[in-house]
C-alpha positions in Angstrom: -11.0 -41.3 0.7 -8.7 -42.2 -2.1 -5.1 -41.1 -1.8 -3.1 -39.7 -4.7 -0.5 -41.9 -6.2 2.8 -40.5 -5.1 5.5 -40.0 -7.8 8.6 -42.1 -7.5 11.3 -39.7 -6.2 13.9 -41.7 -8.1 12.1 -41.4 -11.5 13.5 -39.0 -14.0 11.9 -37.4 -17.0 13.4 -37.3 -20.4 14.4 -33.7 -19.9 16.0 -34.6 -16.6 18.1 -37.2 -18.3 19.1 -34.6 -20.9 20.1 -32.2 -18.2 22.3 -34.8 -16.5 23.8 -35.8 -19.9 24.6 -32.1 -20.6 26.5 -31.8 -17.3 28.6 -34.9 -18.1 29.3 -33.6 -21.6 30.4 -30.2 -20.3 32.8 -31.8 -17.9 34.2 -34.0 -20.7 34.6 -31.0 -22.9 36.5 -29.2 -20.1 38.8 -32.2 -19.9 39.4 -32.1 -23.6 40.1 -28.4 -23.4 42.7 -28.9 -20.7 44.4 -31.6 -22.8 44.3 -29.2 -25.8 45.9 -26.4 -23.9 48.7 -28.7 -22.7 49.2 -30.0 -26.2 49.1 -26.4 -27.6 51.9 -25.4 -25.2 54.0 -28.4 -25.9 53.4 -28.5 -29.6 57.1 -28.3 -30.5 57.9 -31.7 -28.9 54.5 -33.1 -30.0 55.1 -32.1 -33.7 58.8 -32.7 -34.1 59.1 -35.7 -31.8 55.9 -37.6 -32.5 53.9 -36.4 -35.5 56.9 -36.0 -37.9 58.7 -39.2 -36.6 57.2 -41.6 -39.2 58.8 -39.4 -42.0 62.2 -40.6 -40.9 63.3 -43.7 -42.8 65.0 -44.9 -39.6 61.8 -44.8 -37.6 61.6 -47.8 -35.3 58.7 -49.4 -37.1 60.5 -49.5 -40.4 63.5 -51.3 -38.7 61.2 -53.8 -37.1 59.3 -54.7 -40.2 62.6 -54.8 -42.2 64.0 -57.4 -39.8 60.8 -59.4 -39.8 60.3 -59.5 -43.6 64.0 -60.2 -44.1 63.8 -63.2 -41.9 60.8 -64.3 -43.9 62.7 -63.9 -47.2 61.5 -60.4 -48.1 63.0 -56.9 -47.9 60.0 -54.6 -47.2 60.9 -51.3 -45.6 64.6 -51.9 -45.7 65.2 -49.0 -48.1 66.2 -45.9 -46.1 67.0 -43.7 -49.1 63.5 -42.2 -49.5 62.4 -38.8 -48.2 59.1 -36.9 -48.3 59.5 -33.1 -48.3 56.6 -31.1 -46.8 55.7 -27.7 -48.2 53.2 -25.4 -46.6 51.3 -23.4 -49.3 48.5 -22.1 -47.1 48.7 -18.8 -45.2 47.0 -20.2 -42.1 48.2 -23.7 -42.6 50.6 -23.9 -39.6 48.0 -22.4 -37.2 45.3 -24.8 -38.5 47.7 -27.8 -38.0 48.6 -26.5 -34.5 44.9 -26.5 -33.5 44.2 -29.8 -35.2 47.0 -31.6 -33.4 46.1 -30.0 -30.1 42.4 -31.2 -30.5 43.4 -34.8 -31.4 45.9 -34.9 -28.5 43.3 -33.4 -26.1 40.8 -36.1 -27.0 43.3 -38.9 -26.7 44.6 -37.7 -23.3 41.1 -37.0 -21.9 39.6 -40.3 -23.2 39.7 -42.2 -19.9 38.0 -39.3 -18.2 35.4 -39.1 -21.0 34.6 -42.8 -20.5 34.4 -42.3 -16.8 31.8 -39.5 -17.3 29.9 -41.7 -19.7 29.9 -44.5 -17.2 28.5 -42.2 -14.5 25.7 -41.4 -16.8 24.7 -45.0 -17.7 25.5 -46.5 -14.3 22.0 -45.9 -12.7 20.3 -48.0 -15.3 22.7 -51.0 -15.0 22.3 -54.1 -12.9 24.1 -54.3 -9.5 26.7 -56.8 -10.9 27.5 -54.5 -13.8 27.9 -51.5 -11.4 30.4 -53.4 -9.3 32.5 -54.1 -12.4 32.6 -50.4 -13.3 36.3 -49.9 -12.7 37.2 -53.0 -14.7 35.0 -51.8 -17.6 36.6 -48.4 -17.7 40.0 -49.9 -17.6 39.2 -52.3 -20.4 37.6 -49.6 -22.6 40.5 -47.1 -22.1 43.1 -49.9 -22.5 41.6 -51.0 -25.9 41.5 -47.4 -27.0 45.2 -46.7 -26.2 46.2 -50.0 -27.7 44.5 -49.0 -30.9 46.1 -45.6 -30.8 49.6 -47.2 -30.5 48.7 -49.6 -33.3 47.6 -46.8 -35.5 50.7 -44.7 -34.8 53.3 -47.4 -34.9 51.8 -49.7 -37.6 49.2 -48.0 -39.8 50.7 -44.6 -40.0 54.3 -45.6 -41.0 52.8 -48.1 -43.5 50.6 -45.5 -45.1 53.2 -42.7 -45.0 55.9 -44.8 -46.6 53.6 -46.2 -49.3 51.7 -43.0 -50.3 54.9 -40.9 -49.9 57.0 -43.1 -52.3 54.2 -44.2 -54.6 54.7 -43.0 -58.2 53.1 -43.8 -61.6 55.8 -42.0 -63.5 59.3 -40.6 -62.9 58.1 -37.3 -64.3 56.3 -36.5 -61.1 57.9 -35.7 -57.8 55.9 -36.2 -54.6 55.8 -33.1 -52.5 53.2 -33.3 -49.8 51.6 -30.5 -47.8 52.0 -30.6 -44.0 48.2 -30.5 -43.7 47.7 -33.7 -45.7 50.4 -35.5 -43.8 49.1 -34.4 -40.4 45.5 -35.3 -41.4 46.7 -38.8 -42.5 48.6 -39.6 -39.3 46.1 -38.1 -36.8 43.0 -39.6 -38.6 44.6 -43.1 -38.7 45.7 -42.9 -35.1 42.4 -41.7 -33.7 40.3 -43.9 -36.0 42.2 -47.1 -35.0 41.8 -46.3 -31.4 38.0 -46.2 -31.9 38.1 -49.4 -34.1 39.7 -51.3 -31.2 36.6 -50.7 -29.2 34.9 -53.4 -31.3 34.6 -55.8 -28.3 33.0 -53.1 -26.3 30.4 -52.4 -28.9 29.8 -56.2 -29.2 29.2 -56.3 -25.4 26.8 -53.3 -25.5 24.7 -54.4 -28.5 24.6 -58.0 -27.3 23.4 -56.7 -23.9 20.4 -55.0 -25.4 19.7 -57.8 -27.8 20.7 -56.2 -31.1 23.7 -58.5 -31.8 24.1 -62.3 -31.6 27.1 -64.5 -32.0 25.3 -66.4 -34.7 25.0 -63.3 -36.8 28.7 -62.4 -36.4 29.7 -66.0 -37.3 27.5 -65.9 -40.3 29.2 -62.8 -41.7 32.7 -63.6 -40.5 33.9 -64.3 -44.0 32.4 -61.0 -45.2 34.3 -59.3 -42.4 37.6 -61.0 -43.4 37.1 -59.7 -47.0 36.4 -56.2 -45.9 39.4 -56.1 -43.5 41.7 -57.5 -46.2 40.5 -54.9 -48.7 41.0 -52.1 -46.2 44.5 -53.4 -45.4 45.3 -53.6 -49.1 44.3 -50.0 -49.6 46.3 -48.5 -46.8 49.4 -50.7 -47.0 52.1 -51.4 -49.6 51.3 -54.1 -52.2 52.9 -57.0 -50.3 51.3 -59.8 -48.3 53.4 -59.1 -45.2 52.0 -55.6 -44.6 48.4 -56.7 -45.3 48.6 -59.6 -42.9 50.2 -57.3 -40.3 47.2 -55.0 -40.4 44.5 -57.6 -40.8 45.4 -60.1 -38.0 44.8 -57.7 -35.0 41.4 -56.6 -36.4 40.2 -60.1 -37.1 41.5 -61.1 -33.6 39.3 -58.4 -32.1 36.4 -59.6 -34.2 36.9 -63.2 -32.8 37.0 -61.8 -29.3 33.8 -59.9 -30.0 32.1 -63.2 -31.0 33.2 -64.8 -27.7 31.9 -61.8 -25.7 28.6 -61.8 -27.6 28.2 -65.5 -26.9 28.7 -65.0 -23.1 26.4 -62.0 -23.0 23.6 -63.8 -24.9 24.0 -66.9 -22.8 23.6 -64.9 -19.6 20.6 -63.0 -21.1 18.9 -66.3 -22.0 19.5 -67.8 -18.5 17.8 -64.8 -16.9 14.7 -65.1 -19.1 14.5 -68.9 -18.7 
């Protein structure tokens, strides 16, 4: 008498995976909410002490770049006479900024926990060796993100604020920015740079599943350099020092991604050999 094929108790259907993913997303959302509440309560220090800091001509970044460019024969960011007044012209403008700042701060603070929850979701499908390196991977991903956030806040944001705030095509016009546009610039650059710094992680992931090769990255390296330089030229003052300052870290990450992709592909090829 034939016996029925028993279902693998460890097997999960697509809906089961969605249910597990939903629970991880809910916990991640709660972590972001907790961060938002903390940022909402401490918004006075967050806004005056951090968000508005790049508006001060004596902000640390301007002093550093002034010293560097002066040593190289330039004088970029040595002018401390500029000022950018902010004028709120929207009835709900300050409340909207309050919520926006709290959300971005909540995401940044909760990011390591979000990565941990994501790791718990993908862990069952990984090899034993990859599972053992879970703590190192989480530390690496979170570290790159916070490094990118610091780079965005201390480098990209001051460069952009000083350039766009003092840029003028005629003396007839006086730049008077809205707080909303300023906050959006700083928070967007800071968060976006944190995500851009995850380039090595993306290279590892896409190389692991066979969608990325080091040969492809080397082939389009010159194109990547051009794109990065154009991006740097758009968001920085029109001088070579600022553009190089922005472009070098990104290209360094690109080169690291090539090395990571090479190692991952070499390991994949050795398994299939």
